[in-house]
mmCIF file of the N, C-alpha and C atoms, coordinates in Angstrom:
data_MODEL
# 
_entry.id   MODEL 
# 
loop_
_atom_site.group_PDB 
_atom_site.id 
_atom_site.type_symbol 
_atom_site.label_atom_id 
_atom_site.label_alt_id 
_atom_site.label_comp_id 
_atom_site.label_asym_id 
_atom_site.label_entity_id 
_atom_site.label_seq_id 
_atom_site.pdbx_PDB_ins_code 
_atom_site.Cartn_x 
_atom_site.Cartn_y 
_atom_site.Cartn_z 
_atom_site.occupancy 
_atom_site.B_iso_or_equiv 
_atom_site.pdbx_formal_charge 
_atom_site.auth_seq_id 
_atom_site.auth_comp_id 
_atom_site.auth_asym_id 
_atom_site.auth_atom_id 
_atom_site.pdbx_PDB_model_num 
ATOM 1   N N  . MET A 1 1  ? -8.163  6.976   1.114   1.00 0.00 ? 1  MET A N  1 
ATOM 2   C CA . MET A 1 1  ? -7.528  6.819   2.330   1.00 0.00 ? 1  MET A CA 1 
ATOM 3   C C  . MET A 1 1  ? -6.219  5.895   2.128   1.00 0.00 ? 1  MET A C  1 
ATOM 4   N N  . PRO A 1 2  ? -5.179  6.159   2.651   1.00 0.00 ? 2  PRO A N  1 
ATOM 5   C CA . PRO A 1 2  ? -3.897  5.400   2.459   1.00 0.00 ? 2  PRO A CA 1 
ATOM 6   C C  . PRO A 1 2  ? -4.041  4.045   3.289   1.00 0.00 ? 2  PRO A C  1 
ATOM 7   N N  . LEU A 1 3  ? -3.228  3.072   2.771   1.00 0.00 ? 3  LEU A N  1 
ATOM 8   C CA . LEU A 1 3  ? -3.088  1.780   3.408   1.00 0.00 ? 3  LEU A CA 1 
ATOM 9   C C  . LEU A 1 3  ? -1.826  1.755   4.168   1.00 0.00 ? 3  LEU A C  1 
ATOM 10  N N  . TYR A 1 4  ? -1.776  1.417   5.485   1.00 0.00 ? 4  TYR A N  1 
ATOM 11  C CA . TYR A 1 4  ? -0.576  1.470   6.242   1.00 0.00 ? 4  TYR A CA 1 
ATOM 12  C C  . TYR A 1 4  ? -0.312  0.005   6.724   1.00 0.00 ? 4  TYR A C  1 
ATOM 13  N N  . GLU A 1 5  ? 0.935   -0.312  6.817   1.00 0.00 ? 5  GLU A N  1 
ATOM 14  C CA . GLU A 1 5  ? 1.343   -1.616  7.335   1.00 0.00 ? 5  GLU A CA 1 
ATOM 15  C C  . GLU A 1 5  ? 1.955   -1.532  8.685   1.00 0.00 ? 5  GLU A C  1 
ATOM 16  N N  . TYR A 1 6  ? 1.483   -2.359  9.614   1.00 0.00 ? 6  TYR A N  1 
ATOM 17  C CA . TYR A 1 6  ? 1.931   -2.470  10.947  1.00 0.00 ? 6  TYR A CA 1 
ATOM 18  C C  . TYR A 1 6  ? 2.317   -3.801  11.286  1.00 0.00 ? 6  TYR A C  1 
ATOM 19  N N  . GLU A 1 7  ? 3.241   -3.934  12.430  1.00 0.00 ? 7  GLU A N  1 
ATOM 20  C CA . GLU A 1 7  ? 3.609   -5.186  12.953  1.00 0.00 ? 7  GLU A CA 1 
ATOM 21  C C  . GLU A 1 7  ? 3.461   -5.149  14.379  1.00 0.00 ? 7  GLU A C  1 
ATOM 22  N N  . CYS A 1 8  ? 2.849   -6.109  14.984  1.00 0.00 ? 8  CYS A N  1 
ATOM 23  C CA . CYS A 1 8  ? 2.780   -6.330  16.534  1.00 0.00 ? 8  CYS A CA 1 
ATOM 24  C C  . CYS A 1 8  ? 4.091   -6.685  16.996  1.00 0.00 ? 8  CYS A C  1 
ATOM 25  N N  . GLU A 1 9  ? 4.636   -5.891  17.982  1.00 0.00 ? 9  GLU A N  1 
ATOM 26  C CA . GLU A 1 9  ? 5.924   -6.180  18.431  1.00 0.00 ? 9  GLU A CA 1 
ATOM 27  C C  . GLU A 1 9  ? 5.978   -7.426  19.562  1.00 0.00 ? 9  GLU A C  1 
ATOM 28  N N  . LYS A 1 10 ? 4.720   -7.765  20.012  1.00 0.00 ? 10 LYS A N  1 
ATOM 29  C CA . LYS A 1 10 ? 4.794   -8.898  20.778  1.00 0.00 ? 10 LYS A CA 1 
ATOM 30  C C  . LYS A 1 10 ? 4.609   -10.150 20.101  1.00 0.00 ? 10 LYS A C  1 
ATOM 31  N N  . CYS A 1 11 ? 3.690   -10.387 19.160  1.00 0.00 ? 11 CYS A N  1 
ATOM 32  C CA . CYS A 1 11 ? 3.508   -11.677 18.401  1.00 0.00 ? 11 CYS A CA 1 
ATOM 33  C C  . CYS A 1 11 ? 4.085   -11.701 16.967  1.00 0.00 ? 11 CYS A C  1 
ATOM 34  N N  . GLY A 1 12 ? 4.336   -10.530 16.374  1.00 0.00 ? 12 GLY A N  1 
ATOM 35  C CA . GLY A 1 12 ? 4.930   -10.431 15.070  1.00 0.00 ? 12 GLY A CA 1 
ATOM 36  C C  . GLY A 1 12 ? 3.907   -10.451 13.889  1.00 0.00 ? 12 GLY A C  1 
ATOM 37  N N  . LYS A 1 13 ? 2.559   -10.361 14.266  1.00 0.00 ? 13 LYS A N  1 
ATOM 38  C CA . LYS A 1 13 ? 1.470   -10.414 13.304  1.00 0.00 ? 13 LYS A CA 1 
ATOM 39  C C  . LYS A 1 13 ? 1.575   -9.164  12.492  1.00 0.00 ? 13 LYS A C  1 
ATOM 40  N N  . HIS A 1 14 ? 1.371   -9.241  11.194  1.00 0.00 ? 14 HIS A N  1 
ATOM 41  C CA . HIS A 1 14 ? 1.305   -8.052  10.196  1.00 0.00 ? 14 HIS A CA 1 
ATOM 42  C C  . HIS A 1 14 ? -0.129  -7.632  10.047  1.00 0.00 ? 14 HIS A C  1 
ATOM 43  N N  . LEU A 1 15 ? -0.352  -6.280  10.116  1.00 0.00 ? 15 LEU A N  1 
ATOM 44  C CA . LEU A 1 15 ? -1.631  -5.711  9.893   1.00 0.00 ? 15 LEU A CA 1 
ATOM 45  C C  . LEU A 1 15 ? -1.555  -4.747  8.713   1.00 0.00 ? 15 LEU A C  1 
ATOM 46  N N  . GLU A 1 16 ? -2.619  -4.695  7.954   1.00 0.00 ? 16 GLU A N  1 
ATOM 47  C CA . GLU A 1 16 ? -2.776  -3.701  6.950   1.00 0.00 ? 16 GLU A CA 1 
ATOM 48  C C  . GLU A 1 16 ? -4.063  -2.891  7.388   1.00 0.00 ? 16 GLU A C  1 
ATOM 49  N N  . VAL A 1 17 ? -3.928  -1.566  7.581   1.00 0.00 ? 17 VAL A N  1 
ATOM 50  C CA . VAL A 1 17 ? -4.996  -0.715  8.022   1.00 0.00 ? 17 VAL A CA 1 
ATOM 51  C C  . VAL A 1 17 ? -5.208  0.546   7.121   1.00 0.00 ? 17 VAL A C  1 
ATOM 52  N N  . ARG A 1 18 ? -6.333  0.831   6.811   1.00 0.00 ? 18 ARG A N  1 
ATOM 53  C CA . ARG A 1 18 ? -6.748  2.087   6.022   1.00 0.00 ? 18 ARG A CA 1 
ATOM 54  C C  . ARG A 1 18 ? -6.992  3.104   7.126   1.00 0.00 ? 18 ARG A C  1 
ATOM 55  N N  . GLN A 1 19 ? -6.183  4.275   7.084   1.00 0.00 ? 19 GLN A N  1 
ATOM 56  C CA . GLN A 1 19 ? -6.380  5.268   8.070   1.00 0.00 ? 19 GLN A CA 1 
ATOM 57  C C  . GLN A 1 19 ? -6.033  6.569   7.381   1.00 0.00 ? 19 GLN A C  1 
ATOM 58  N N  . ALA A 1 20 ? -6.590  7.686   7.934   1.00 0.00 ? 20 ALA A N  1 
ATOM 59  C CA . ALA A 1 20 ? -6.349  8.899   7.436   1.00 0.00 ? 20 ALA A CA 1 
ATOM 60  C C  . ALA A 1 20 ? -4.878  9.337   7.597   1.00 0.00 ? 20 ALA A C  1 
ATOM 61  N N  . VAL A 1 21 ? -4.398  10.166  6.691   1.00 0.00 ? 21 VAL A N  1 
ATOM 62  C CA . VAL A 1 21 ? -2.991  10.662  6.867   1.00 0.00 ? 21 VAL A CA 1 
ATOM 63  C C  . VAL A 1 21 ? -2.870  11.489  8.104   1.00 0.00 ? 21 VAL A C  1 
ATOM 64  N N  . GLY A 1 22 ? -1.857  11.165  8.837   1.00 0.00 ? 22 GLY A N  1 
ATOM 65  C CA . GLY A 1 22 ? -1.573  11.896  10.049  1.00 0.00 ? 22 GLY A CA 1 
ATOM 66  C C  . GLY A 1 22 ? -1.906  11.156  11.340  1.00 0.00 ? 22 GLY A C  1 
ATOM 67  N N  . GLN A 1 23 ? -2.716  9.985   11.189  1.00 0.00 ? 23 GLN A N  1 
ATOM 68  C CA . GLN A 1 23 ? -2.997  9.025   12.277  1.00 0.00 ? 23 GLN A CA 1 
ATOM 69  C C  . GLN A 1 23 ? -1.688  8.260   12.503  1.00 0.00 ? 23 GLN A C  1 
ATOM 70  N N  . ASP A 1 24 ? -1.391  7.952   13.790  1.00 0.00 ? 24 ASP A N  1 
ATOM 71  C CA . ASP A 1 24 ? -0.126  7.182   14.027  1.00 0.00 ? 24 ASP A CA 1 
ATOM 72  C C  . ASP A 1 24 ? -0.425  5.705   14.337  1.00 0.00 ? 24 ASP A C  1 
ATOM 73  N N  . GLY A 1 25 ? -1.664  5.200   14.513  1.00 0.00 ? 25 GLY A N  1 
ATOM 74  C CA . GLY A 1 25 ? -1.897  3.865   14.859  1.00 0.00 ? 25 GLY A CA 1 
ATOM 75  C C  . GLY A 1 25 ? -1.662  3.425   16.335  1.00 0.00 ? 25 GLY A C  1 
ATOM 76  N N  . ALA A 1 26 ? -1.421  4.525   17.154  1.00 0.00 ? 26 ALA A N  1 
ATOM 77  C CA . ALA A 1 26 ? -1.216  4.167   18.564  1.00 0.00 ? 26 ALA A CA 1 
ATOM 78  C C  . ALA A 1 26 ? -2.371  3.457   19.282  1.00 0.00 ? 26 ALA A C  1 
ATOM 79  N N  . ASP A 1 27 ? -3.571  3.715   18.717  1.00 0.00 ? 27 ASP A N  1 
ATOM 80  C CA . ASP A 1 27 ? -4.672  3.057   19.378  1.00 0.00 ? 27 ASP A CA 1 
ATOM 81  C C  . ASP A 1 27 ? -5.194  1.758   18.648  1.00 0.00 ? 27 ASP A C  1 
ATOM 82  N N  . LEU A 1 28 ? -4.404  1.274   17.676  1.00 0.00 ? 28 LEU A N  1 
ATOM 83  C CA . LEU A 1 28 ? -4.672  -0.043  17.054  1.00 0.00 ? 28 LEU A CA 1 
ATOM 84  C C  . LEU A 1 28 ? -4.456  -1.209  18.065  1.00 0.00 ? 28 LEU A C  1 
ATOM 85  N N  . GLU A 1 29 ? -5.205  -2.242  17.877  1.00 0.00 ? 29 GLU A N  1 
ATOM 86  C CA . GLU A 1 29 ? -5.080  -3.455  18.651  1.00 0.00 ? 29 GLU A CA 1 
ATOM 87  C C  . GLU A 1 29 ? -4.847  -4.535  17.683  1.00 0.00 ? 29 GLU A C  1 
ATOM 88  N N  . CYS A 1 30 ? -3.782  -5.449  18.161  1.00 0.00 ? 30 CYS A N  1 
ATOM 89  C CA . CYS A 1 30 ? -3.404  -6.626  17.366  1.00 0.00 ? 30 CYS A CA 1 
ATOM 90  C C  . CYS A 1 30 ? -4.552  -7.629  17.359  1.00 0.00 ? 30 CYS A C  1 
ATOM 91  N N  . PRO A 1 31 ? -5.078  -8.047  16.271  1.00 0.00 ? 31 PRO A N  1 
ATOM 92  C CA . PRO A 1 31 ? -6.198  -9.053  16.364  1.00 0.00 ? 31 PRO A CA 1 
ATOM 93  C C  . PRO A 1 31 ? -5.801  -10.425 16.910  1.00 0.00 ? 31 PRO A C  1 
ATOM 94  N N  . SER A 1 32 ? -4.563  -10.693 16.924  1.00 0.00 ? 32 SER A N  1 
ATOM 95  C CA . SER A 1 32 ? -4.046  -12.039 17.406  1.00 0.00 ? 32 SER A CA 1 
ATOM 96  C C  . SER A 1 32 ? -3.964  -12.061 18.919  1.00 0.00 ? 32 SER A C  1 
ATOM 97  N N  . CYS A 1 33 ? -3.126  -11.066 19.357  1.00 0.00 ? 33 CYS A N  1 
ATOM 98  C CA . CYS A 1 33 ? -2.862  -11.107 20.841  1.00 0.00 ? 33 CYS A CA 1 
ATOM 99  C C  . CYS A 1 33 ? -3.346  -10.046 21.670  1.00 0.00 ? 33 CYS A C  1 
ATOM 100 N N  . GLY A 1 34 ? -3.997  -8.960  21.054  1.00 0.00 ? 34 GLY A N  1 
ATOM 101 C CA . GLY A 1 34 ? -4.627  -7.813  21.781  1.00 0.00 ? 34 GLY A CA 1 
ATOM 102 C C  . GLY A 1 34 ? -3.704  -6.721  22.223  1.00 0.00 ? 34 GLY A C  1 
ATOM 103 N N  . THR A 1 35 ? -2.409  -6.895  21.933  1.00 0.00 ? 35 THR A N  1 
ATOM 104 C CA . THR A 1 35 ? -1.457  -5.778  22.251  1.00 0.00 ? 35 THR A CA 1 
ATOM 105 C C  . THR A 1 35 ? -1.827  -4.504  21.559  1.00 0.00 ? 35 THR A C  1 
ATOM 106 N N  . VAL A 1 36 ? -1.783  -3.342  22.271  1.00 0.00 ? 36 VAL A N  1 
ATOM 107 C CA . VAL A 1 36 ? -2.067  -2.099  21.561  1.00 0.00 ? 36 VAL A CA 1 
ATOM 108 C C  . VAL A 1 36 ? -0.916  -1.307  21.163  1.00 0.00 ? 36 VAL A C  1 
ATOM 109 N N  . GLY A 1 37 ? -0.943  -0.628  20.049  1.00 0.00 ? 37 GLY A N  1 
ATOM 110 C CA . GLY A 1 37 ? 0.119   0.109   19.596  1.00 0.00 ? 37 GLY A CA 1 
ATOM 111 C C  . GLY A 1 37 ? 1.274   -0.535  18.834  1.00 0.00 ? 37 GLY A C  1 
ATOM 112 N N  . PRO A 1 38 ? 0.896   -1.187  17.609  1.00 0.00 ? 38 PRO A N  1 
ATOM 113 C CA . PRO A 1 38 ? 1.764   -1.894  16.836  1.00 0.00 ? 38 PRO A CA 1 
ATOM 114 C C  . PRO A 1 38 ? 2.729   -0.988  16.224  1.00 0.00 ? 38 PRO A C  1 
ATOM 115 N N  . ARG A 1 39 ? 3.833   -1.463  15.690  1.00 0.00 ? 39 ARG A N  1 
ATOM 116 C CA . ARG A 1 39 ? 4.878   -0.543  15.039  1.00 0.00 ? 39 ARG A CA 1 
ATOM 117 C C  . ARG A 1 39 ? 4.676   -0.510  13.650  1.00 0.00 ? 39 ARG A C  1 
ATOM 118 N N  . ARG A 1 40 ? 4.657   0.780   13.110  1.00 0.00 ? 40 ARG A N  1 
ATOM 119 C CA . ARG A 1 40 ? 4.355   1.075   11.645  1.00 0.00 ? 40 ARG A CA 1 
ATOM 120 C C  . ARG A 1 40 ? 5.564   0.642   10.941  1.00 0.00 ? 40 ARG A C  1 
ATOM 121 N N  . LEU A 1 41 ? 5.306   -0.069  9.897   1.00 0.00 ? 41 LEU A N  1 
ATOM 122 C CA . LEU A 1 41 ? 6.411   -0.444  8.894   1.00 0.00 ? 41 LEU A CA 1 
ATOM 123 C C  . LEU A 1 41 ? 6.573   0.501   7.837   1.00 0.00 ? 41 LEU A C  1 
ATOM 124 N N  . PHE A 1 42 ? 7.727   0.584   7.341   1.00 0.00 ? 42 PHE A N  1 
ATOM 125 C CA . PHE A 1 42 ? 8.104   1.352   6.151   1.00 0.00 ? 42 PHE A CA 1 
ATOM 126 C C  . PHE A 1 42 ? 7.507   0.576   4.984   1.00 0.00 ? 42 PHE A C  1 
ATOM 127 N N  . SER A 1 43 ? 6.786   1.005   4.050   1.00 0.00 ? 43 SER A N  1 
ATOM 128 C CA . SER A 1 43 ? 6.355   0.415   2.950   1.00 0.00 ? 43 SER A CA 1 
ATOM 129 C C  . SER A 1 43 ? 6.285   1.333   1.787   1.00 0.00 ? 43 SER A C  1 
ATOM 130 N N  . SER A 1 44 ? 6.418   0.831   0.581   1.00 0.00 ? 44 SER A N  1 
ATOM 131 C CA . SER A 1 44 ? 6.340   1.728   -0.622  1.00 0.00 ? 44 SER A CA 1 
ATOM 132 C C  . SER A 1 44 ? 5.493   1.032   -1.567  1.00 0.00 ? 44 SER A C  1 
ATOM 133 N N  . PHE A 1 45 ? 5.131   1.742   -2.633  1.00 0.00 ? 45 PHE A N  1 
ATOM 134 C CA . PHE A 1 45 ? 4.412   1.150   -3.765  1.00 0.00 ? 45 PHE A CA 1 
ATOM 135 C C  . PHE A 1 45 ? 5.152   1.268   -4.945  1.00 0.00 ? 45 PHE A C  1 
ATOM 136 N N  . PHE A 1 46 ? 4.839   0.427   -5.872  1.00 0.00 ? 46 PHE A N  1 
ATOM 137 C CA . PHE A 1 46 ? 5.523   0.133   -7.176  1.00 0.00 ? 46 PHE A CA 1 
ATOM 138 C C  . PHE A 1 46 ? 4.560   0.418   -8.283  1.00 0.00 ? 46 PHE A C  1 
ATOM 139 N N  . CYS A 1 47 ? 5.012   1.164   -9.226  1.00 0.00 ? 47 CYS A N  1 
ATOM 140 C CA . CYS A 1 47 ? 4.177   1.514   -10.442 1.00 0.00 ? 47 CYS A CA 1 
ATOM 141 C C  . CYS A 1 47 ? 5.050   1.182   -11.596 1.00 0.00 ? 47 CYS A C  1 
ATOM 142 N N  . ALA A 1 48 ? 4.843   0.171   -12.389 1.00 0.00 ? 48 ALA A N  1 
ATOM 143 C CA . ALA A 1 48 ? 5.593   -0.076  -13.530 1.00 0.00 ? 48 ALA A CA 1 
ATOM 144 C C  . ALA A 1 48 ? 5.301   1.001   -14.565 1.00 0.00 ? 48 ALA A C  1 
ATOM 145 N N  . GLY A 1 49 ? 6.422   1.301   -15.304 1.00 0.00 ? 49 GLY A N  1 
ATOM 146 C CA . GLY A 1 49 ? 6.181   2.311   -16.379 1.00 0.00 ? 49 GLY A CA 1 
ATOM 147 C C  . GLY A 1 49 ? 7.176   1.888   -17.471 1.00 0.00 ? 49 GLY A C  1 
ATOM 148 N N  . THR A 1 50 ? 7.147   2.580   -18.484 1.00 0.00 ? 50 THR A N  1 
ATOM 149 C CA . THR A 1 50 ? 7.831   2.230   -19.677 1.00 0.00 ? 50 THR A CA 1 
ATOM 150 C C  . THR A 1 50 ? 9.408   2.193   -19.596 1.00 0.00 ? 50 THR A C  1 
ATOM 151 N N  . GLY A 1 51 ? 9.915   2.897   -18.474 1.00 0.00 ? 51 GLY A N  1 
ATOM 152 C CA . GLY A 1 51 ? 11.238  2.989   -18.301 1.00 0.00 ? 51 GLY A CA 1 
ATOM 153 C C  . GLY A 1 51 ? 11.755  1.918   -17.345 1.00 0.00 ? 51 GLY A C  1 
ATOM 154 N N  . ASP A 1 52 ? 10.736  1.167   -16.837 1.00 0.00 ? 52 ASP A N  1 
ATOM 155 C CA . ASP A 1 52 ? 11.015  -0.013  -15.896 1.00 0.00 ? 52 ASP A CA 1 
ATOM 156 C C  . ASP A 1 52 ? 11.435  -1.325  -16.708 1.00 0.00 ? 52 ASP A C  1 
ATOM 157 N N  . PRO A 1 53 ? 12.529  -1.813  -16.309 1.00 0.00 ? 53 PRO A N  1 
ATOM 158 C CA . PRO A 1 53 ? 13.138  -3.088  -17.031 1.00 0.00 ? 53 PRO A CA 1 
ATOM 159 C C  . PRO A 1 53 ? 12.071  -4.269  -16.913 1.00 0.00 ? 53 PRO A C  1 
ATOM 160 N N  . GLY A 1 54 ? 11.284  -4.141  -15.887 1.00 0.00 ? 54 GLY A N  1 
ATOM 161 C CA . GLY A 1 54 ? 10.310  -5.317  -15.669 1.00 0.00 ? 54 GLY A CA 1 
ATOM 162 C C  . GLY A 1 54 ? 8.867   -5.087  -16.384 1.00 0.00 ? 54 GLY A C  1 
ATOM 163 N N  . PHE A 1 55 ? 8.856   -3.919  -16.985 1.00 0.00 ? 55 PHE A N  1 
ATOM 164 C CA . PHE A 1 55 ? 7.628   -3.614  -17.751 1.00 0.00 ? 55 PHE A CA 1 
ATOM 165 C C  . PHE A 1 55 ? 7.692   -4.164  -19.179 1.00 0.00 ? 55 PHE A C  1 
ATOM 166 N N  . SER A 1 56 ? 6.735   -4.951  -19.431 1.00 0.00 ? 56 SER A N  1 
ATOM 167 C CA . SER A 1 56 ? 6.779   -5.712  -20.882 1.00 0.00 ? 56 SER A CA 1 
ATOM 168 C C  . SER A 1 56 ? 5.745   -5.196  -21.799 1.00 0.00 ? 56 SER A C  1 
ATOM 169 N N  . GLY A 1 57 ? 4.766   -4.289  -21.260 1.00 0.00 ? 57 GLY A N  1 
ATOM 170 C CA . GLY A 1 57 ? 3.845   -3.844  -22.192 1.00 0.00 ? 57 GLY A CA 1 
ATOM 171 C C  . GLY A 1 57 ? 4.329   -2.677  -23.123 1.00 0.00 ? 57 GLY A C  1 
ATOM 172 N N  . GLY A 1 58 ? 3.496   -2.519  -24.132 1.00 0.00 ? 58 GLY A N  1 
ATOM 173 C CA . GLY A 1 58 ? 3.933   -1.420  -25.083 1.00 0.00 ? 58 GLY A CA 1 
ATOM 174 C C  . GLY A 1 58 ? 3.276   -0.079  -24.664 1.00 0.00 ? 58 GLY A C  1 
ATOM 175 N N  . SER A 1 59 ? 3.077   0.792   -25.559 1.00 0.00 ? 59 SER A N  1 
ATOM 176 C CA . SER A 1 59 ? 2.481   2.025   -25.145 1.00 0.00 ? 59 SER A CA 1 
ATOM 177 C C  . SER A 1 59 ? 0.916   1.866   -24.996 1.00 0.00 ? 59 SER A C  1 
ATOM 178 N N  . SER A 1 60 ? 0.359   2.734   -24.208 1.00 0.00 ? 60 SER A N  1 
ATOM 179 C CA . SER A 1 60 ? -1.149  2.602   -24.023 1.00 0.00 ? 60 SER A CA 1 
ATOM 180 C C  . SER A 1 60 ? -1.833  3.396   -24.993 1.00 0.00 ? 60 SER A C  1 
ATOM 181 N N  . SER A 1 61 ? -2.990  2.900   -25.229 1.00 0.00 ? 61 SER A N  1 
ATOM 182 C CA . SER A 1 61 ? -3.985  3.636   -26.080 1.00 0.00 ? 61 SER A CA 1 
ATOM 183 C C  . SER A 1 61 ? -4.910  4.569   -25.285 1.00 0.00 ? 61 SER A C  1 
ATOM 184 N N  . CYS A 1 62 ? -4.748  4.578   -23.842 1.00 0.00 ? 62 CYS A N  1 
ATOM 185 C CA . CYS A 1 62 ? -5.556  5.504   -23.112 1.00 0.00 ? 62 CYS A CA 1 
ATOM 186 C C  . CYS A 1 62 ? -5.176  6.900   -23.307 1.00 0.00 ? 62 CYS A C  1 
ATOM 187 N N  . SER A 1 63 ? -6.314  7.737   -23.473 1.00 0.00 ? 63 SER A N  1 
ATOM 188 C CA . SER A 1 63 ? -6.089  9.057   -23.645 1.00 0.00 ? 63 SER A CA 1 
ATOM 189 C C  . SER A 1 63 ? -5.892  9.879   -22.331 1.00 0.00 ? 63 SER A C  1 
ATOM 190 N N  . THR A 1 64 ? -6.076  9.203   -21.195 1.00 0.00 ? 64 THR A N  1 
ATOM 191 C CA . THR A 1 64 ? -5.916  9.848   -19.873 1.00 0.00 ? 64 THR A CA 1 
ATOM 192 C C  . THR A 1 64 ? -4.503  9.681   -19.369 1.00 0.00 ? 64 THR A C  1 
ATOM 193 N N  . CYS A 1 65 ? -3.835  8.577   -19.570 1.00 0.00 ? 65 CYS A N  1 
ATOM 194 C CA . CYS A 1 65 ? -2.606  8.311   -19.063 1.00 0.00 ? 65 CYS A CA 1 
ATOM 195 C C  . CYS A 1 65 ? -1.635  7.640   -20.127 1.00 0.00 ? 65 CYS A C  1 
ATOM 196 N N  . SER A 1 66 ? -0.455  7.566   -19.788 1.00 0.00 ? 66 SER A N  1 
ATOM 197 C CA . SER A 1 66 ? 0.348   6.833   -20.658 1.00 0.00 ? 66 SER A CA 1 
ATOM 198 C C  . SER A 1 66 ? 0.877   5.381   -20.118 1.00 0.00 ? 66 SER A C  1 
ATOM 199 N N  . SER A 1 67 ? 0.457   5.035   -18.973 1.00 0.00 ? 67 SER A N  1 
ATOM 200 C CA . SER A 1 67 ? 0.856   3.787   -18.382 1.00 0.00 ? 67 SER A CA 1 
ATOM 201 C C  . SER A 1 67 ? -0.133  2.691   -18.697 1.00 0.00 ? 67 SER A C  1 
ATOM 202 N N  . GLY A 1 68 ? -1.383  3.028   -19.058 1.00 0.00 ? 68 GLY A N  1 
ATOM 203 C CA . GLY A 1 68 ? -2.408  1.941   -19.240 1.00 0.00 ? 68 GLY A CA 1 
ATOM 204 C C  . GLY A 1 68 ? -2.934  1.348   -17.902 1.00 0.00 ? 68 GLY A C  1 
ATOM 205 N N  . SER A 1 69 ? -2.726  1.997   -16.889 1.00 0.00 ? 69 SER A N  1 
ATOM 206 C CA . SER A 1 69 ? -3.210  1.490   -15.633 1.00 0.00 ? 69 SER A CA 1 
ATOM 207 C C  . SER A 1 69 ? -4.099  2.413   -14.754 1.00 0.00 ? 69 SER A C  1 
ATOM 208 N N  . CYS A 1 70 ? -4.733  3.313   -15.223 1.00 0.00 ? 70 CYS A N  1 
ATOM 209 C CA . CYS A 1 70 ? -5.466  4.279   -14.582 1.00 0.00 ? 70 CYS A CA 1 
ATOM 210 C C  . CYS A 1 70 ? -6.957  3.870   -14.422 1.00 0.00 ? 70 CYS A C  1 
ATOM 211 N N  . SER A 1 71 ? -7.786  4.508   -13.754 1.00 0.00 ? 71 SER A N  1 
ATOM 212 C CA . SER A 1 71 ? -9.135  4.109   -13.634 1.00 0.00 ? 71 SER A CA 1 
ATOM 213 C C  . SER A 1 71 ? -9.946  4.263   -14.897 1.00 0.00 ? 71 SER A C  1 
ATOM 214 N N  . SER A 1 72 ? -9.514  5.098   -15.818 1.00 0.00 ? 72 SER A N  1 
ATOM 215 C CA . SER A 1 72 ? -10.113 5.151   -17.179 1.00 0.00 ? 72 SER A CA 1 
ATOM 216 C C  . SER A 1 72 ? -9.793  3.979   -18.081 1.00 0.00 ? 72 SER A C  1 
ATOM 217 N N  . CYS A 1 73 ? -8.708  3.414   -17.841 1.00 0.00 ? 73 CYS A N  1 
ATOM 218 C CA . CYS A 1 73 ? -8.205  2.204   -18.720 1.00 0.00 ? 73 CYS A CA 1 
ATOM 219 C C  . CYS A 1 73 ? -8.997  1.013   -18.327 1.00 0.00 ? 73 CYS A C  1 
ATOM 220 N N  . GLY A 1 74 ? -9.581  0.976   -17.186 1.00 0.00 ? 74 GLY A N  1 
ATOM 221 C CA . GLY A 1 74 ? -10.276 -0.168  -16.745 1.00 0.00 ? 74 GLY A CA 1 
ATOM 222 C C  . GLY A 1 74 ? -9.403  -1.258  -16.090 1.00 0.00 ? 74 GLY A C  1 
ATOM 223 N N  . VAL A 1 75 ? -8.208  -0.848  -15.703 1.00 0.00 ? 75 VAL A N  1 
ATOM 224 C CA . VAL A 1 75 ? -7.240  -1.832  -15.077 1.00 0.00 ? 75 VAL A CA 1 
ATOM 225 C C  . VAL A 1 75 ? -7.426  -1.795  -13.535 1.00 0.00 ? 75 VAL A C  1 
# 
């Protein structure tokens, strides 16, 4: 299940919620002030790879992936 980020428009509290794809969060309630229907934030994920200037690792010895960060690698 994906993790979505929301922000309460009344008090500014940030929420992270696991929910099924397609749910809009309209029924979510802010845990701080109780306001219903927080605003979904645009968020993205980052995956370091060998082409990334911030990646300092070498090649992976994992036979499943080349990044060294899959579930088979134990990372």
